[in-house]
C-alpha positions, 0 to 999 in steps of 0.5 A, spaced: 277 309 587 275 310 595 267 309 598 265 311 605 260 313 608 255 317 603 262 319 600 265 316 593 272 319 591 275 318 584 283 319 584 285 321 578 291 323 573 290 328 567 294 328 560 299 334 563 300 331 570 295 335 574 292 331 579 285 330 580 280 328 586 272 328 585 269 327 591 261 326 591 258 327 598 252 326 599 250 329 606 254 336 609 258 335 615 261 338 620 267 343 618 267 340 611 270 347 608 277 345 613 275 337 611 275 340 603 282 344 604 286 339 609 284 333 602 287 338 598 293 339 602 295 332 602 293 330 595 298 336 593 304 334 599 304 327 597 306 328 590 314 331 593 316 324 595 324 323 598 329 326 593 323 331 589 324 338 587 319 343 589 318 344 581 316 337 580 310 339 583 303 339 579 296 342 580 292 339 585 285 339 584 279 338 588 272 337 585 266 337 590 259 334 587 255 336 592 247 334 594 247 340 599 247 347 599 254 349 602 255 356 599 249 360 603 251 367 600 250 365 592 245 362 587 248 359 582 251 352 582 258 352 581 263 355 585 271 356 583 276 358 588 283 359 587 289 364 591 289 370 589 291 377 590 285 381 592 287 388 590 289 386 583 286 379 582 292 376 580 293 369 580 298 366 585 299 360 583 294 355 578 296 349 583 290 350 588 284 348 585 278 347 587 271 347 585 265 345 588 258 343 585 251 344 588 246 340 586 239 342 589 241 349 585 241 347 579 237 351 574 231 347 571 232 348 565 239 346 561 244 350 557 250 347 557 255 341 558 256 343 564 248 344 566 247 337 563 252 333 568 249 337 573 242 334 570 245 327 570 247 327 577 241 329 579 238 322 577 235 325 569 231 319 566 233 316 559 229 320 555 233 327 559 239 325 557 237 322 550 234 329 549 241 332 551 244 329 545 252 328 549 255 322 547 259 322 554 253 322 558 249 318 554 255 313 555 255 314 562 248 312 563 248 306 560 253 304 564 249 306 570 243 301 568 249 295 565 251 297 573 244 296 575 242 290 572 248 287 576 245 283 582 250 283 586 252 290 585 244 292 586 244 287 592 250 292 595 246 299 592 239 297 596 244 295 603 247 302 601 241 305 601 237 302 607 243 305 610 243 312 609 235 311 610 237 308 618 242 313 619 238 319 617 232 316 622 237 316 627 241 322 626 233 326 626 231 322 633 239 324 636 238 331 633 232 332 636 234 330 643 239 334 641 236 340 641 231 339 646 237 338 652 242 342 649 238 348 648 234 348 653 239 347 658 244 350 655 241 357 653 235 358 657 239 356 664 246 357 662 249 351 663 256 348 659 253 341 660 247 342 656 250 345 650 255 340 650 250 335 648 245 339 644 251 339 639 254 333 640 248 329 639 245 334 634 251 336 629 254 333 624 251 333 617 243 336 619 243 340 625 240 346 622 234 341 619 232 341 626 231 348 627 224 349 622 221 352 628 225 359 633 230 359 629 231 367 629 231 366 637 236 360 637 241 366 632 240 371 638 242 366 644 249 363 639 250 371 638 249 372 645 254 366 646 259 369 641 258 364 636 260 367 629 255 369 624 258 364 619 257 358 624 249 361 626 248 361 619 251 354 617 248 351 624 241 355 623 240 355 615 239 363 616 241 367 611 248 371 614 245 378 611 239 375 616 244 374 621 248 381 620 241 385 622 239 380 627 247 383 631 246 389 629 239 390 633 
């Protein structure tokens, strides 16, 4: 298990010898999709030590539990990605598997085991957990309760929570400053320096939150500057369909 800023990684090996990496990501980060692919590639590549043959490679499965909306084109919280033939839908290999679970998208009611786990990840109350009648989730909930009673673990949690709050505050300040400098100087005056300052200071996991007003105008400016529709959607939080309409007007 490895903990990073706003990230928890758990590496496991299943009974069928498949390797699974579970990542809990609290905040969005820049170019997250490429990062997911890179982590999967490392998980697969590291199996092939010196002297081993390709046939010894086992499936590498990456599960990403996200506390933010990542796939703008769909409403359901569960996304499964594999390699397949686009025409025939034939799966090329089961060795490549990516799973994404977006916590903010979970339904108010739970209908299956996966829904129940998602409610647990979102912070379900003890009453809700007991009503689920799922022993595995009850065990996980009781384990968390036990850990929370440990004064050392509690102190670490509070310190981490304070760090997260401070970081978000700093990012908000940097975002506002970056947007003001970057978009005012970059897009109004056409200066590369301003554009660079805006993105360097305002990017990472939250640039889109600074666009509460004027999203359409910002999207238009980004289109003029030849940004891709997908990147504009990530920056402005606008749906891809709306950006495509802007492009065609």
